[in-house]
Each structure stands twice: as C-alpha cells, then as structure tokens.
VEXNU-794009 format. One record per atom (N, C-alpha, C): residue in one letter; atom name; x, y, z. Coordinates in pm, 1 decimal. Layout:
BEGIN
+------+------+----------+----------+----------+
| code | site |     east |    north |       up |
+------+------+----------+----------+----------+
|    A |   CA |        X |        Y |        Z |
...
+------+------+----------+----------+----------+
END
This chain:
BEGIN
+------+------+----------+----------+----------+
| code | site |     east |    north |       up |
+------+------+----------+----------+----------+
|    M |    N |   4878.4 |   4972.8 |   7680.3 |
|    M |   CA |   4975.6 |   5024.7 |   7804.6 |
|    M |    C |   5120.2 |   5056.2 |   7728.7 |
|    Q |    N |   5134.9 |   5190.6 |   7698.8 |
|    Q |   CA |   5293.9 |   5213.7 |   7647.2 |
|    Q |    C |   5365.5 |   5264.4 |   7806.1 |
|    I |    N |   5520.8 |   5208.6 |   7809.0 |
|    I |   CA |   5555.4 |   5268.2 |   7890.8 |
|    I |    C |   5706.4 |   5345.5 |   7778.3 |
|    D |    N |   5706.0 |   5474.0 |   7838.7 |
|    D |   CA |   5816.2 |   5449.4 |   7735.9 |
|    D |    C |   5897.8 |   5579.6 |   7832.1 |
|    L |    N |   6047.8 |   5616.2 |   7804.4 |
|    L |   CA |   6134.4 |   5663.6 |   7867.6 |
|    L |    C |   6108.3 |   5801.4 |   7928.2 |
|    E |    N |   6011.4 |   5872.1 |   7841.2 |
|    E |   CA |   5967.7 |   5972.5 |   7917.9 |
|    E |    C |   5896.1 |   5979.7 |   8056.9 |
|    K |    N |   5820.7 |   5894.0 |   8049.7 |
|    K |   CA |   5718.0 |   5842.2 |   8190.5 |
|    K |    C |   5828.2 |   5803.9 |   8289.7 |
|    V |    N |   5932.6 |   5725.2 |   8239.5 |
|    V |   CA |   6020.1 |   5673.5 |   8332.2 |
|    V |    C |   6055.0 |   5762.0 |   8410.5 |
|    D |    N |   6132.2 |   5884.0 |   8333.1 |
|    D |   CA |   6177.6 |   6017.3 |   8361.8 |
|    D |    C |   6093.3 |   6049.5 |   8448.3 |
|    I |    N |   5991.8 |   6100.0 |   8431.2 |
|    I |   CA |   5854.9 |   6156.7 |   8504.6 |
|    I |    C |   5905.8 |   6100.2 |   8641.7 |
|    I |    N |   5892.4 |   5957.5 |   8662.3 |
|    I |   CA |   5869.3 |   5910.5 |   8793.4 |
|    I |    C |   5995.4 |   5882.1 |   8852.7 |
|    R |    N |   6115.8 |   5925.4 |   8801.5 |
|    R |   CA |   6209.7 |   5906.1 |   8884.1 |
|    R |    C |   6313.0 |   6046.5 |   8944.7 |
|    E |    N |   6225.6 |   6157.9 |   8851.2 |
|    E |   CA |   6242.6 |   6284.5 |   8907.1 |
|    E |    C |   6169.5 |   6338.3 |   9002.8 |
|    R |    N |   6038.5 |   6252.6 |   9023.7 |
|    R |   CA |   5965.9 |   6339.5 |   9123.3 |
|    R |    C |   5952.7 |   6210.9 |   9236.5 |
|    T |    N |   6067.3 |   6094.0 |   9224.4 |
|    T |   CA |   6027.1 |   6014.8 |   9348.7 |
|    T |    C |   6190.3 |   5950.6 |   9394.4 |
|    G |    N |   6284.6 |   5983.6 |   9286.0 |
|    G |   CA |   6433.1 |   5948.4 |   9337.4 |
|    G |    C |   6439.6 |   5808.5 |   9287.0 |
|    L |    N |   6318.5 |   5705.5 |   9243.9 |
|    L |   CA |   6385.2 |   5600.0 |   9245.4 |
|    L |    C |   6403.8 |   5530.6 |   9104.2 |
|    S |    N |   6491.9 |   5395.5 |   9146.8 |
|    S |   CA |   6579.1 |   5357.7 |   8999.1 |
|    S |    C |   6494.2 |   5366.3 |   8873.6 |
|    Y |    N |   6564.2 |   5326.6 |   8759.5 |
|    Y |   CA |   6484.9 |   5263.5 |   8638.7 |
|    Y |    C |   6374.5 |   5135.6 |   8649.4 |
|    R |    N |   6446.0 |   5065.6 |   8733.1 |
|    R |   CA |   6377.4 |   4934.0 |   8756.0 |
|    R |    C |   6236.8 |   4929.7 |   8823.0 |
|    D |    N |   6255.9 |   5025.2 |   8916.0 |
|    D |   CA |   6145.9 |   5055.3 |   8992.6 |
|    D |    C |   6045.8 |   5144.8 |   8880.1 |
|    A |    N |   6108.9 |   5222.3 |   8876.1 |
|    A |   CA |   6026.4 |   5327.0 |   8813.2 |
|    A |    C |   5928.6 |   5240.9 |   8708.6 |
|    V |    N |   5975.2 |   5165.2 |   8621.6 |
|    V |   CA |   5923.4 |   5109.0 |   8516.3 |
|    V |    C |   5816.3 |   4987.4 |   8602.6 |
|    G |    N |   5884.7 |   4931.8 |   8736.3 |
|    G |   CA |   5760.6 |   4836.2 |   8777.1 |
|    G |    C |   5625.6 |   4882.0 |   8800.6 |
|    Y |    N |   5671.8 |   5041.7 |   8878.4 |
|    Y |   CA |   5507.0 |   5115.6 |   8920.6 |
|    Y |    C |   5462.2 |   5148.7 |   8766.2 |
|    L |    N |   5472.8 |   5158.5 |   8686.0 |
|    L |   CA |   5434.0 |   5220.4 |   8577.6 |
|    L |    C |   5378.3 |   5071.5 |   8531.0 |
|    E |    N |   5413.8 |   4943.3 |   8537.4 |
|    E |   CA |   5370.8 |   4850.4 |   8487.2 |
|    E |    C |   5223.5 |   4827.9 |   8564.7 |
|    R |    N |   5262.0 |   4814.9 |   8684.2 |
|    R |   CA |   5134.9 |   4797.8 |   8825.4 |
|    R |    C |   5016.6 |   4928.6 |   8752.2 |
|    A |    N |   5032.6 |   5000.7 |   8740.9 |
|    A |   CA |   4933.1 |   5128.5 |   8683.5 |
|    A |    C |   4910.9 |   5143.2 |   8561.8 |
|    E |    N |   4957.7 |   5030.2 |   8479.6 |
|    E |   CA |   4896.9 |   4994.5 |   8312.9 |
|    E |    C |   4940.0 |   5166.0 |   8258.9 |
|    G |    N |   5035.8 |   5196.4 |   8266.3 |
|    G |   CA |   5131.5 |   5302.3 |   8218.1 |
|    G |    C |   5064.9 |   5434.9 |   8248.5 |
|    D |    N |   5009.0 |   5461.4 |   8338.5 |
|    D |   CA |   4956.7 |   5609.3 |   8384.0 |
|    D |    C |   5061.8 |   5652.9 |   8530.2 |
|    V |    N |   5105.5 |   5773.9 |   8476.3 |
|    V |   CA |   5171.2 |   5853.5 |   8553.8 |
|    V |    C |   5138.4 |   5860.0 |   8709.3 |
|    V |    N |   5026.9 |   5924.2 |   8694.8 |
|    V |   CA |   4987.3 |   5980.3 |   8792.2 |
|    V |    C |   4904.8 |   5846.3 |   8872.5 |
|    K |    N |   4866.5 |   5752.4 |   8841.7 |
|    K |   CA |   4833.3 |   5620.6 |   8905.1 |
|    K |    C |   4971.7 |   5553.6 |   8970.1 |
|    A |    N |   5079.3 |   5571.1 |   8909.2 |
|    A |   CA |   5195.2 |   5504.2 |   8916.3 |
|    A |    C |   5243.7 |   5597.4 |   9033.3 |
|    L |    N |   5219.4 |   5762.3 |   9044.9 |
|    L |   CA |   5274.6 |   5811.0 |   9153.1 |
|    L |    C |   5155.6 |   5770.0 |   9299.3 |
|    V |    N |   5050.0 |   5771.1 |   9289.8 |
|    V |   CA |   4979.8 |   5770.4 |   9364.1 |
|    V |    C |   5010.9 |   5582.9 |   9429.1 |
|    L |    N |   5055.8 |   5478.0 |   9373.9 |
|    L |   CA |   5123.0 |   5361.3 |   9418.9 |
|    L |    C |   5213.9 |   5365.0 |   9517.4 |
|    I |    N |   5303.3 |   5458.9 |   9443.6 |
|    I |   CA |   5453.6 |   5483.9 |   9534.8 |
|    I |    C |   5419.9 |   5555.2 |   9647.6 |
|    E |    N |   5323.6 |   5646.2 |   9684.4 |
|    E |   CA |   5293.6 |   5699.4 |   9758.1 |
|    E |    C |   5220.4 |   5635.5 |   9875.0 |
|    E |    N |   5146.0 |   5511.3 |   9847.7 |
|    E |   CA |   5073.2 |   5469.3 |   9909.4 |
|    E |    C |   5186.6 |   5356.2 |  10004.8 |
|    D |    N |   5258.3 |   5276.3 |   9894.3 |
|    D |   CA |   5393.8 |   5234.2 |   9942.4 |
|    D |    C |   5469.1 |   5277.5 |  10007.5 |
|    K |    N |   5509.1 |   5399.5 |  10056.1 |
|    K |   CA |   5593.1 |   5468.1 |  10105.3 |
|    K |    C |   5509.0 |   5505.7 |  10255.7 |
|    Q |    N |   5380.3 |   5519.7 |  10241.0 |
|    Q |   CA |   5315.0 |   5560.7 |  10358.0 |
|    Q |    C |   5351.3 |   5388.1 |  10426.8 |
|    A |    N |   5281.4 |   5295.9 |  10370.3 |
|    A |   CA |   5254.5 |   5126.5 |  10434.1 |
|    A |    C |   5400.9 |   5124.2 |  10524.2 |
|    G |    N |   5532.8 |   5189.2 |  10424.0 |
|    G |   CA |   5680.0 |   5121.7 |  10464.3 |
|    G |    C |   5699.3 |   5211.2 |  10602.1 |
|    R |    N |   5635.4 |   5345.2 |  10604.2 |
|    R |   CA |   5648.2 |   5437.8 |  10746.0 |
|    R |    C |   5538.0 |   5382.2 |  10860.4 |
|    A |    N |   5440.5 |   5313.3 |  10839.6 |
|    A |   CA |   5372.9 |   5270.3 |  10930.2 |
|    A |    C |   5421.2 |   5169.5 |  10990.3 |
|    E |    N |   5488.7 |   5028.2 |  10878.2 |
|    E |   CA |   5564.8 |   4941.8 |  10947.4 |
|    E |    C |   5695.6 |   4951.4 |  11022.0 |
|    F |    N |   5746.5 |   5095.9 |  11000.2 |
|    F |   CA |   5868.4 |   5126.4 |  11049.0 |
|    F |    C |   5853.8 |   5185.6 |  11180.7 |
|    A |    N |   5704.2 |   5273.2 |  11165.7 |
|    A |   CA |   5681.0 |   5327.2 |  11315.8 |
|    A |    C |   5657.5 |   5217.7 |  11399.5 |
|    D |    N |   5550.0 |   5107.6 |  11372.5 |
|    D |   CA |   5560.7 |   4990.0 |  11450.5 |
|    D |    C |   5649.8 |   4927.2 |  11501.1 |
|    K |    N |   5742.1 |   4875.4 |  11440.8 |
|    K |   CA |   5871.5 |   4837.9 |  11477.0 |
|    K |    C |   5956.5 |   4924.1 |  11580.2 |
|    G |    N |   5946.2 |   5055.2 |  11534.8 |
|    G |   CA |   6016.4 |   5166.0 |  11627.3 |
|    G |    C |   5927.4 |   5140.2 |  11765.0 |
|    Q |    N |   5833.9 |   5140.9 |  11744.5 |
|    Q |   CA |   5745.2 |   5121.2 |  11883.8 |
|    Q |    C |   5755.2 |   4990.5 |  11954.7 |
|    E |    N |   5778.4 |   4884.0 |  11902.7 |
|    E |   CA |   5831.6 |   4766.8 |  11958.4 |
|    E |    C |   5973.1 |   4789.9 |  12016.1 |
|    L |    N |   6079.1 |   4796.1 |  11967.1 |
|    L |   CA |   6207.8 |   4853.8 |  11995.8 |
|    L |    C |   6209.3 |   4909.6 |  12117.0 |
|    L |    N |   6126.4 |   5013.2 |  12121.3 |
|    L |   CA |   6129.8 |   5110.7 |  12243.4 |
|    L |    C |   6030.7 |   5073.1 |  12372.7 |
|    D |    N |   5963.4 |   4978.3 |  12348.1 |
|    D |   CA |   5879.5 |   4861.6 |  12451.5 |
|    D |    C |   5986.7 |   4811.4 |  12507.3 |
|    K |    N |   6066.6 |   4713.0 |  12403.0 |
|    K |   CA |   6176.6 |   4614.9 |  12470.5 |
|    K |    C |   6273.5 |   4721.5 |  12558.0 |
|    I |    N |   6319.5 |   4814.2 |  12462.7 |
|    I |   CA |   6435.6 |   4886.6 |  12570.2 |
|    I |    C |   6312.8 |   4956.6 |  12682.0 |
|    K |    N |   6227.7 |   5015.5 |  12725.4 |
|    K |   CA |   6161.6 |   5033.5 |  12828.1 |
|    K |    C |   6175.1 |   4889.5 |  12920.2 |
|    Y |    N |   6132.5 |   4792.2 |  12887.3 |
|    Y |   CA |   6138.4 |   4647.1 |  12959.5 |
|    Y |    C |   6272.1 |   4641.7 |  13020.8 |
|    V |    N |   6355.3 |   4625.1 |  12950.6 |
|    V |   CA |   6501.4 |   4599.8 |  13010.4 |
|    V |    C |   6528.6 |   4698.7 |  13087.8 |
|    I |    N |   6514.7 |   4801.7 |  13081.5 |
|    I |   CA |   6586.1 |   4956.9 |  13170.5 |
|    I |    C |   6458.8 |   4918.0 |  13269.9 |
|    R |    N |   6336.5 |   4873.6 |  13293.8 |
|    R |   CA |   6266.6 |   4881.5 |  13406.9 |
|    R |    C |   6290.4 |   4727.3 |  13466.1 |
|    R |    N |   6335.4 |   4620.6 |  13429.0 |
|    R |   CA |   6425.6 |   4466.4 |  13490.3 |
|    R |    C |   6526.9 |   4539.9 |  13542.6 |
|    G |    N |   6639.2 |   4652.8 |  13466.1 |
|    G |   CA |   6773.4 |   4664.5 |  13532.9 |
|    G |    C |   6751.6 |   4743.1 |  13610.6 |
|    N |    N |   6646.6 |   4838.1 |  13666.3 |
|    N |   CA |   6639.3 |   4889.6 |  13791.8 |
|    N |    C |   6584.5 |   4847.6 |  13910.4 |
|    E |    N |   6478.2 |   4729.4 |  13860.4 |
|    E |   CA |   6434.4 |   4627.1 |  13967.8 |
|    E |    C |   6535.5 |   4572.0 |  14032.9 |
|    T |    N |   6645.4 |   4495.4 |  13954.3 |
|    T |   CA |   6744.1 |   4411.1 |  13975.4 |
|    T |    C |   6861.4 |   4473.7 |  14006.7 |
|    K |    N |   6886.8 |   4451.2 |  14138.7 |
|    K |   CA |   7036.5 |   4503.1 |  14223.4 |
|    K |    C |   7156.9 |   4422.6 |  14214.7 |
|    I |    N |   7244.1 |   4535.2 |  14243.1 |
|    I |   CA |   7368.6 |   4462.5 |  14245.0 |
|    I |    C |   7412.9 |   4513.8 |  14417.6 |
|    K |    N |   7438.2 |   4412.9 |  14506.3 |
|    K |   CA |   7425.9 |   4443.7 |  14641.2 |
|    K |    C |   7590.4 |   4404.6 |  14668.5 |
|    V |    N |   7639.1 |   4480.3 |  14713.2 |
|    V |   CA |   7777.4 |   4447.1 |  14811.2 |
|    V |    C |   7754.4 |   4424.7 |  14924.1 |
|    E |    N |   7791.6 |   4319.0 |  15005.0 |
|    E |   CA |   7800.8 |   4308.0 |  15145.2 |
|    E |    C |   7913.2 |   4283.2 |  15216.8 |
|    R |    N |   7921.6 |   4269.6 |  15357.2 |
|    R |   CA |   8009.9 |   4259.5 |  15423.8 |
|    R |    C |   8009.6 |   4208.3 |  15536.1 |
|    D |    N |   8013.9 |   4089.4 |  15635.2 |
|    D |   CA |   7976.1 |   4023.0 |  15789.7 |
|    D |    C |   7849.7 |   4076.7 |  15764.4 |
|    G |    N |   7720.5 |   4024.9 |  15643.1 |
|    G |   CA |   7626.8 |   4042.4 |  15669.0 |
|    G |    C |   7540.0 |   4164.5 |  15647.9 |
|    K |    N |   7640.9 |   4267.1 |  15649.6 |
|    K |   CA |   7586.7 |   4415.9 |  15614.8 |
|    K |    C |   7600.2 |   4484.7 |  15506.8 |
|    T |    N |   7436.7 |   4530.7 |  15459.0 |
|    T |   CA |   7476.1 |   4590.0 |  15309.9 |
|    T |    C |   7600.1 |   4704.3 |  15303.4 |
|    M |    N |   7686.2 |   4712.9 |  15237.3 |
|    M |   CA |   7777.7 |   4779.5 |  15211.6 |
|    M |    C |   7713.7 |   4928.8 |  15109.6 |
|    V |    N |   7664.5 |   4816.8 |  14951.0 |
|    V |   CA |   7624.5 |   4925.9 |  14882.9 |
|    V |    C |   7523.6 |   4822.5 |  14814.3 |
|    E |    N |   7414.3 |   4894.7 |  14732.0 |
|    E |   CA |   7312.7 |   4826.5 |  14680.9 |
|    E |    C |   7261.2 |   4935.7 |  14568.0 |
|    I |    N |   7298.8 |   4909.6 |  14431.6 |
|    I |   CA |   7273.2 |   4943.4 |  14311.6 |
|    I |    C |   7177.0 |   4896.4 |  14204.8 |
|    P |    N |   7103.3 |   4989.0 |  14148.9 |
|    P |   CA |   7027.0 |   4922.2 |  14034.9 |
|    P |    C |   7107.1 |   4836.5 |  13952.3 |
|    V |    N |   7096.5 |   4725.5 |  13884.3 |
|    V |   CA |   7187.8 |   4709.7 |  13765.3 |
|    V |    C |   7209.4 |   4786.2 |  13622.3 |
|    T |    N |   7125.8 |   4871.3 |  13600.2 |
|    T |   CA |   7114.3 |   4968.1 |  13529.4 |
|    T |    C |   7218.5 |   5085.9 |  13521.3 |
|    A |    N |   7231.2 |   5120.8 |  13627.6 |
|    A |   CA |   7343.3 |   5209.5 |  13673.9 |
|    A |    C |   7467.9 |   5143.3 |  13718.6 |
|    G |    N |   7473.8 |   5012.4 |  13757.7 |
|    G |   CA |   7616.4 |   4952.7 |  13739.3 |
|    G |    C |   7662.7 |   4973.8 |  13601.8 |
|    V |    N |   7580.4 |   4929.7 |  13507.5 |
|    V |   CA |   7632.0 |   4879.9 |  13334.6 |
|    V |    C |   7670.6 |   5006.2 |  13303.5 |
|    I |    N |   7592.5 |   5166.2 |  13351.4 |
|    I |   CA |   7591.3 |   5295.1 |  13269.9 |
|    I |    C |   7766.6 |   5308.7 |  13329.0 |
|    G |    N |   7773.4 |   5280.1 |  13453.3 |
|    G |   CA |   7899.4 |   5288.8 |  13495.0 |
|    G |    C |   8025.9 |   5228.4 |  13436.5 |
|    T |    N |   7981.6 |   5100.1 |  13443.4 |
|    T |   CA |   8043.3 |   5025.8 |  13407.8 |
|    T |    C |   8134.5 |   5040.7 |  13259.0 |
|    A |    N |   7986.1 |   5094.0 |  13184.2 |
|    A |   CA |   8077.9 |   5177.5 |  13041.2 |
|    A |    C |   8114.2 |   5317.0 |  13016.0 |
|    I |    N |   8121.0 |   5368.7 |  13145.2 |
|    I |   CA |   8167.7 |   5533.9 |  13141.5 |
|    I |    C |   8321.6 |   5473.6 |  13196.2 |
|    A |    N |   8311.3 |   5400.4 |  13293.0 |
|    A |   CA |   8467.1 |   5387.9 |  13337.6 |
|    A |    C |   8464.3 |   5257.7 |  13397.3 |
|    P |    N |   8539.9 |   5158.5 |  13314.1 |
|    P |   CA |   8545.4 |   5046.3 |  13312.6 |
|    P |    C |   8661.5 |   5020.4 |  13432.8 |
|    Q |    N |   8782.2 |   5062.5 |  13395.6 |
|    Q |   CA |   8922.2 |   5060.9 |  13463.0 |
|    Q |    C |   8837.1 |   5072.2 |  13615.8 |
|    L |    N |   8754.2 |   5180.7 |  13612.3 |
|    L |   CA |   8720.9 |   5200.7 |  13792.7 |
|    L |    C |   8628.1 |   5085.7 |  13834.2 |
|    A |    N |   8510.8 |   5029.5 |  13769.3 |
|    A |   CA |   8432.9 |   4970.5 |  13763.0 |
|    A |    C |   8543.0 |   4797.6 |  13844.8 |
|    L |    N |   8622.6 |   4803.6 |  13740.2 |
|    L |   CA |   8678.9 |   4676.2 |  13790.4 |
|    L |    C |   8794.5 |   4667.5 |  13915.9 |
|    V |    N |   8861.2 |   4842.6 |  13932.5 |
|    V |   CA |   8910.0 |   4805.8 |  14066.7 |
|    V |    C |   8813.5 |   4808.5 |  14189.3 |
|    G |    N |   8698.1 |   4863.0 |  14172.5 |
|    G |   CA |   8583.3 |   4862.2 |  14240.3 |
|    G |    C |   8530.5 |   4697.0 |  14316.0 |
|    A |    N |   8542.1 |   4645.2 |  14185.0 |
|    A |   CA |   8471.7 |   4485.3 |  14194.6 |
|    A |    C |   8581.7 |   4401.7 |  14300.6 |
|    V |    N |   8725.6 |   4414.4 |  14229.7 |
|    V |   CA |   8842.9 |   4329.1 |  14285.5 |
|    V |    C |   8874.7 |   4372.9 |  14455.8 |
|    T |    N |   8873.3 |   4547.1 |  14472.5 |
|    T |   CA |   8871.7 |   4581.2 |  14624.8 |
|    T |    C |   8803.1 |   4482.6 |  14702.1 |
|    A |    N |   8649.1 |   4519.3 |  14627.4 |
|    A |   CA |   8541.9 |   4457.8 |  14715.2 |
|    A |    C |   8554.9 |   4270.5 |  14768.4 |
|    L |    N |   8585.6 |   4237.0 |  14665.5 |
|    L |   CA |   8640.6 |   4077.1 |  14680.7 |
|    L |    C |   8784.1 |   4068.4 |  14812.0 |
|    A |    N |   8817.0 |   4150.8 |  14754.6 |
|    A |   CA |   8980.6 |   4156.3 |  14826.6 |
|    A |    C |   8945.2 |   4146.0 |  14976.5 |
|    T |    N |   8896.3 |   4231.9 |  15019.4 |
|    T |   CA |   8819.0 |   4280.8 |  15154.5 |
|    T |    C |   8753.9 |   4190.5 |  15207.4 |
|    G |    N |   8711.5 |   4057.7 |  15134.1 |
|    G |   CA |   8586.3 |   4009.6 |  15203.9 |
|    G |    C |   8462.3 |   4036.1 |  15183.1 |
|    C |    N |   8438.5 |   4107.7 |  15094.6 |
|    C |   CA |   8281.7 |   4127.6 |  15057.9 |
|    C |    C |   8230.7 |   4046.6 |  14944.6 |
|    S |    N |   8141.5 |   4030.0 |  14966.3 |
|    S |   CA |   8026.7 |   3950.3 |  14874.9 |
|    S |    C |   7944.0 |   4015.3 |  14783.6 |
|    I |    N |   7942.1 |   3976.8 |  14653.1 |
|    I |   CA |   7873.0 |   4073.5 |  14565.2 |
|    I |    C |   7794.4 |   3990.4 |  14499.0 |
|    S |    N |   7623.1 |   4020.0 |  14476.3 |
|    S |   CA |   7535.6 |   3926.9 |  14437.0 |
|    S |    C |   7447.3 |   4010.2 |  14355.2 |
|    V |    N |   7366.8 |   3916.3 |  14276.3 |
|    V |   CA |   7295.0 |   4018.0 |  14201.2 |
|    V |    C |   7140.3 |   3979.0 |  14238.0 |
|    E |    N |   7067.1 |   4053.8 |  14283.9 |
|    E |   CA |   6932.1 |   4037.1 |  14372.0 |
|    E |    C |   6818.5 |   4058.6 |  14282.0 |
|    N |    N |   6763.5 |   3993.8 |  14232.5 |
|    N |   CA |   6557.0 |   4061.4 |  14155.8 |
|    N |    C |   6507.3 |   4121.5 |  14274.3 |
|    A |    N |   6398.0 |   4155.0 |  14176.6 |
|    A |   CA |   6277.1 |   4242.4 |  14298.9 |
|    A |    C |   6265.0 |   4191.9 |  14394.8 |
|    G |    N |   6286.1 |   4051.0 |  14395.3 |
|    G |   CA |   6185.6 |   3969.0 |  14508.6 |
|    G |    C |   6300.1 |   3912.1 |  14627.2 |
|    G |    N |   6428.6 |   3972.1 |  14570.1 |
|    G |   CA |   6524.1 |   3974.0 |  14666.7 |
|    G |    C |   6590.9 |   3802.8 |  14663.5 |
|    R |    N |   6566.3 |   3762.1 |  14559.8 |
|    R |   CA |   6627.9 |   3632.4 |  14576.0 |
|    R |    C |   6761.6 |   3681.8 |  14481.4 |
|    A |    N |   6862.7 |   3583.5 |  14479.6 |
|    A |   CA |   7002.4 |   3624.4 |  14412.4 |
|    A |    C |   6999.3 |   3509.2 |  14277.3 |
|    E |    N |   7048.9 |   3592.9 |  14201.5 |
|    E |   CA |   7015.6 |   3578.0 |  14057.8 |
|    E |    C |   7175.1 |   3474.1 |  13983.3 |
|    D |    N |   7136.5 |   3421.0 |  13902.1 |
|    D |   CA |   7274.3 |   3277.2 |  13886.2 |
|    D |    C |   7385.6 |   3398.8 |  13875.5 |
|    G |    N |   7509.0 |   3337.2 |  13932.2 |
|    G |   CA |   7626.7 |   3400.3 |  13905.4 |
|    G |    C |   7650.7 |   3471.8 |  14031.5 |
|    Q |    N |   7643.0 |   3416.3 |  14132.9 |
|    Q |   CA |   7692.1 |   3529.8 |  14258.6 |
|    Q |    C |   7832.5 |   3499.5 |  14289.8 |
|    E |    N |   7890.1 |   3516.9 |  14329.7 |
|    E |   CA |   8037.2 |   3559.1 |  14320.7 |
|    E |    C |   8051.1 |   3598.4 |  14530.1 |
|    Q |    N |   8144.5 |   3505.1 |  14578.8 |
|    Q |   CA |   8198.5 |   3564.9 |  14697.3 |
|    Q |    C |   8324.3 |   3546.6 |  14739.4 |
|    A |    N |   8365.8 |   3640.3 |  14783.5 |
|    A |   CA |   8528.0 |   3619.3 |  14839.6 |
|    A |    C |   8559.0 |   3507.9 |  14989.0 |
|    Q |    N |   8603.2 |   3497.4 |  15022.7 |
|    Q |   CA |   8648.6 |   3462.3 |  15150.0 |
|    Q |    C |   8760.2 |   3500.9 |  15242.4 |
+------+------+----------+----------+----------+
END
C-alpha cells in the first residue's frame, strides 16, 4: 500500500477533506483512490441519514409541544365568568411579539379582580395559578 501526495491531493480536490482525513480514507482503502472515494461517499450518506433521523425527531418534538400548547389554555375569569380563553401557544407567541402589551394585560387583569389560570385539556388547573383579590 502506497499513499503519496498525489493521491491525497486527488481526494482533497474532489471532496474538500483535510490532509489528515484524506490520508485516513486512503489508509482504509489500502491506497486505492476510487475505493477511498466510495468510502467517503458512504460515510457522507450515513451522516445524512443520521441527520435526517435527528431532524425528524426534533420536528416530532416541536409538533408535540405545539399540540400540547394548543390543548392547554390560559383562562382569565372574573366573578365566575370567563372573560378570555386562549391557547398557551398563542399566548407565548403574543408575549414574544409584544411583551410590554402582555405584561400590561396581565397586570390589568389582576388589578381588576380577575383570576388567571392555566388549564390542560381536561379542564384541570396547572400548577402556578395566580389570583388577585
């Protein structure tokens, strides 16, 4: 097995790998440039498949969080009557877009004797319920 600079340069030109990586692939391929290129291609495809799997996993988690956020509601009540009921997802987006407005709204609701609660899909209040007297 002979690995010379010419073979390393061929691998580097075609793949953009570092000298160290090019030599490593050539060693695995026993000095055969074509075999080294095939190994590089296989490794890249395996990496893409792994990235695709992780991307799908992340997308599934995001969908789950959004679905839970839509099932969970922020509820503002006064004297037993529901004044406003919005999905948590909408509340988070609204707070991100206009945090000052969200703060003013929450303070106003509490100052006027409203209660603010977070309820899951079953109607049970989540931990952290706030109420103004």
